[in-house]
C-alpha positions as CSV (number, residue, x, y, z in Angstrom):
1,M,-28.0,33.0,-100.2
2,A,-27.0,32.3,-97.1
3,S,-26.0,28.7,-96.2
4,H,-27.0,26.1,-93.9
5,I,-25.4,25.6,-91.0
6,D,-26.5,22.4,-89.1
7,E,-25.3,23.2,-85.4
8,R,-26.8,20.1,-84.1
9,P,-23.6,18.3,-82.1
10,A,-21.6,16.3,-84.1
11,T,-21.9,12.7,-82.9
12,E,-18.5,10.8,-81.3
13,P,-17.1,8.0,-82.9
14,A,-17.6,5.2,-80.1
15,P,-14.4,4.3,-78.7
16,E,-12.6,1.7,-80.6
17,T,-12.8,-1.4,-78.0
18,T,-9.9,-4.1,-78.4
19,P,-10.8,-7.9,-77.9
20,E,-9.7,-9.6,-74.8
21,P,-7.3,-12.3,-76.1
22,S,-9.4,-16.1,-75.5
23,K,-7.0,-17.9,-72.6
24,P,-5.7,-20.9,-74.3
25,P,-6.6,-24.6,-72.8
26,R,-5.0,-25.3,-69.5
27,S,-3.1,-28.8,-70.3
28,R,-3.7,-31.6,-68.2
29,F,-0.1,-32.0,-67.9
30,A,0.4,-28.6,-66.4
31,W,0.5,-29.2,-63.1
32,L,3.8,-31.5,-63.8
33,G,5.9,-27.5,-63.7
34,S,4.8,-27.5,-60.1
35,L,7.2,-27.6,-57.2
36,P,6.0,-30.9,-55.7
37,A,5.6,-32.8,-58.3
38,L,9.3,-31.9,-59.7
39,I,10.2,-33.3,-55.9
40,V,7.9,-36.4,-56.7
41,I,9.5,-36.9,-60.1
42,A,12.7,-36.2,-59.1
43,L,13.1,-38.6,-56.3
44,L,11.0,-41.5,-58.3
45,V,13.8,-40.9,-60.8
46,A,16.3,-41.6,-58.5
47,I,14.6,-44.7,-56.8
48,L,14.4,-46.5,-60.1
49,V,18.4,-45.4,-60.7
50,K,19.4,-47.0,-57.9
51,T,17.0,-50.2,-58.3
52,F,18.0,-51.0,-61.9
53,L,21.3,-48.7,-62.9
54,V,23.5,-47.6,-60.2
55,Q,23.8,-47.3,-56.8
56,A,26.3,-46.0,-54.2
57,F,27.6,-47.6,-51.6
58,Y,29.4,-47.1,-48.4
59,I,32.2,-49.0,-46.8
60,P,31.6,-50.1,-43.0
61,S,35.0,-52.2,-42.9
62,E,38.4,-52.7,-42.7
63,S,38.3,-56.0,-45.2
64,M,38.9,-54.3,-48.1
65,E,41.7,-52.3,-47.4
66,P,44.2,-51.0,-48.8
67,T,41.3,-50.4,-52.0
68,L,38.9,-49.1,-50.5
69,Q,39.2,-47.2,-46.7
70,V,36.3,-47.0,-43.9
71,G,33.9,-44.3,-44.6
72,D,34.8,-44.5,-48.5
73,R,31.3,-44.7,-50.9
74,V,31.6,-46.0,-54.4
75,F,28.9,-46.4,-57.1
76,V,28.1,-50.2,-58.0
77,N,26.7,-50.9,-61.6
78,K,23.8,-53.0,-61.2
79,F,23.1,-53.7,-64.3
80,V,26.5,-54.2,-66.0
81,Y,26.6,-58.5,-65.0
82,D,23.1,-58.4,-67.2
83,F,25.5,-58.1,-70.7
84,N,29.0,-59.5,-69.1
85,D,30.7,-62.2,-67.5
86,I,32.0,-61.7,-63.9
87,N,35.7,-61.4,-64.1
88,R,38.0,-62.6,-61.7
89,G,39.3,-59.6,-59.7
90,D,36.1,-57.2,-60.5
91,V,35.2,-56.0,-56.7
92,I,31.5,-56.7,-56.5
93,V,28.7,-55.9,-54.1
94,F,26.9,-59.3,-53.0
95,E,23.7,-60.3,-50.4
96,N,24.7,-61.6,-47.4
97,P,24.7,-65.5,-48.6
98,N,23.8,-67.2,-45.2
99,E,20.8,-64.5,-44.0
100,G,17.7,-65.7,-42.8
101,A,14.3,-64.8,-44.0
102,L,13.8,-61.5,-44.3
103,P,10.7,-60.0,-42.9
104,A,6.9,-60.8,-45.0
105,R,6.0,-56.9,-46.2
106,Q,2.7,-57.2,-48.5
107,G,0.4,-54.3,-49.6
108,I,1.1,-50.5,-48.7
109,S,3.4,-51.5,-46.1
110,A,5.9,-53.1,-48.9
111,V,5.4,-49.9,-51.0
112,L,6.4,-47.5,-48.0
113,H,9.6,-49.2,-47.0
114,W,10.4,-50.0,-50.6
115,F,9.9,-45.8,-51.7
116,G,11.4,-45.3,-47.8
117,E,14.9,-47.8,-48.2
118,G,15.2,-45.7,-51.9
119,V,15.3,-42.3,-50.8
120,G,17.5,-43.4,-48.3
121,F,14.8,-43.0,-45.4
122,A,14.6,-46.9,-44.4
123,Q,17.5,-49.1,-44.0
124,P,17.6,-52.0,-46.2
125,E,16.4,-54.7,-44.2
126,G,19.3,-57.4,-46.1
127,E,23.2,-57.1,-44.9
128,D,25.2,-56.3,-48.3
129,Y,29.1,-56.9,-48.6
130,I,31.7,-56.1,-51.2
131,K,35.0,-58.5,-51.9
132,R,36.7,-59.4,-54.5
133,V,36.3,-62.0,-57.0
134,I,39.0,-65.1,-56.5
135,G,37.5,-68.0,-58.1
136,L,34.9,-69.1,-60.7
137,P,32.8,-72.1,-61.1
138,G,34.5,-75.2,-61.8
139,E,38.0,-73.7,-60.7
140,S,40.9,-75.1,-57.8
141,I,41.4,-72.4,-55.1
142,E,44.3,-72.9,-53.1
143,I,46.3,-71.0,-50.7
144,H,50.2,-71.5,-48.9
145,D,53.5,-70.2,-49.4
146,H,51.1,-66.3,-48.7
147,T,49.9,-66.9,-52.4
148,V,46.8,-67.6,-53.5
149,Y,46.7,-70.5,-56.5
150,V,44.1,-70.7,-59.2
151,D,44.2,-74.3,-60.7
152,G,47.3,-74.6,-59.9
153,T,48.5,-71.3,-61.0
154,P,49.9,-68.3,-58.7
155,L,47.4,-65.2,-58.7
156,A,49.0,-62.0,-59.2
157,E,47.3,-59.5,-57.4
158,P,49.2,-56.0,-57.2
159,Y,46.4,-54.6,-55.6
160,L,47.8,-56.1,-52.1
161,T,50.0,-54.2,-49.7
162,A,53.0,-57.0,-48.8
163,E,51.4,-57.0,-45.0
164,K,48.2,-58.0,-46.8
165,R,49.7,-60.4,-48.9
166,G,51.5,-61.9,-45.8
167,C,48.1,-62.5,-44.1
168,N,47.3,-65.3,-46.9
169,N,47.2,-68.3,-45.1
170,D,47.5,-71.9,-46.0
171,F,43.8,-72.6,-47.0
172,G,42.3,-75.4,-48.9
173,P,42.2,-76.3,-52.0
174,V,38.8,-76.1,-52.1
175,E,37.0,-76.2,-56.0
176,V,34.1,-73.4,-56.7
177,P,30.7,-75.2,-57.5
178,A,28.8,-74.7,-60.6
179,S,27.1,-70.6,-60.3
180,H,29.3,-70.0,-57.0
181,L,31.7,-67.3,-56.5
182,F,34.7,-68.1,-54.3
183,M,35.2,-64.0,-52.9
184,L,38.2,-62.7,-50.7
185,G,38.6,-59.6,-48.8
186,D,41.8,-57.3,-49.9
187,N,42.7,-57.1,-46.1
188,R,43.7,-60.8,-46.0
189,C,44.5,-59.8,-41.9
190,N,41.0,-58.7,-41.4
191,S,37.7,-60.2,-43.8
192,A,35.1,-62.4,-43.3
193,D,35.1,-64.1,-46.7
194,S,34.8,-67.1,-48.2
195,R,37.7,-68.7,-46.2
196,Y,35.7,-67.7,-42.9
197,G,32.0,-67.2,-42.5
198,L,30.5,-66.4,-45.9
199,G,31.5,-70.0,-47.9
200,F,30.8,-69.5,-51.6
201,V,28.9,-66.8,-52.7
202,S,25.9,-68.0,-55.5
203,E,25.8,-65.9,-58.5
204,D,22.2,-64.4,-58.2
205,K,23.3,-62.8,-55.2
206,V,25.1,-60.5,-57.3
207,V,24.5,-56.8,-56.8
208,G,26.7,-55.2,-59.0
209,K,30.1,-54.1,-59.9
210,A,31.6,-51.6,-58.1
211,F,34.1,-49.2,-60.3
212,V,34.2,-46.0,-58.6
213,I,35.3,-44.1,-55.4
214,I,33.0,-40.9,-55.2
215,W,33.9,-40.0,-51.8
216,P,35.7,-38.4,-50.5
217,P,37.0,-36.2,-52.9
218,S,41.1,-37.3,-51.8
219,D,40.1,-40.3,-53.3
220,I,38.2,-40.2,-55.9
221,G,39.0,-42.6,-58.8
222,G,38.5,-46.1,-60.4
223,I,38.8,-49.5,-58.7
224,A,41.1,-51.5,-60.6
225,S,39.9,-54.9,-61.8
226,A,43.6,-56.0,-61.2
């Protein structure tokens, strides 16, 4: 008996298909990876650091020579006195104690100026000084024979050169009021400080303590307190 051959064309199996992987849901924070967002975040971090932690200051005058030269840039620790007392010999930045009223800014204008100052696009409206703490509240300060005396005791000042020490002209005695400081520049020959012009500086005017020179590279290093 002849075998029966099924001559109908075989049905080809349907090609296998791989299902497309489902896309994960887009995170609501995905925009943080974009370049504009990273720039904004970096600026905000810089402003927060400048406002609360550390700020760079430019030395504009000769008043702190030889410790600091014109053009030096220093870092100032803005929170150190939240946890520690101000000490004699500290080099500090403080606001002008005799400054007049600053222009009033409100709303958007105030925010824009604060932001611009934080990133260096706007000049600070107030004038800051950098000097060395010599007299603390309640102390008597006097200068004679080219030597500073604190409560009658001569003050050792290793940060002065013989030339600058020679400009310690007779002064006082004066008593430092409560919550105030007596400040001197290391360049006693050319410094507007508590002897001349500035008077006593209120502690609430202190911005922070200068602790390191960051520019120029040849001068990088710590700032001695005594």
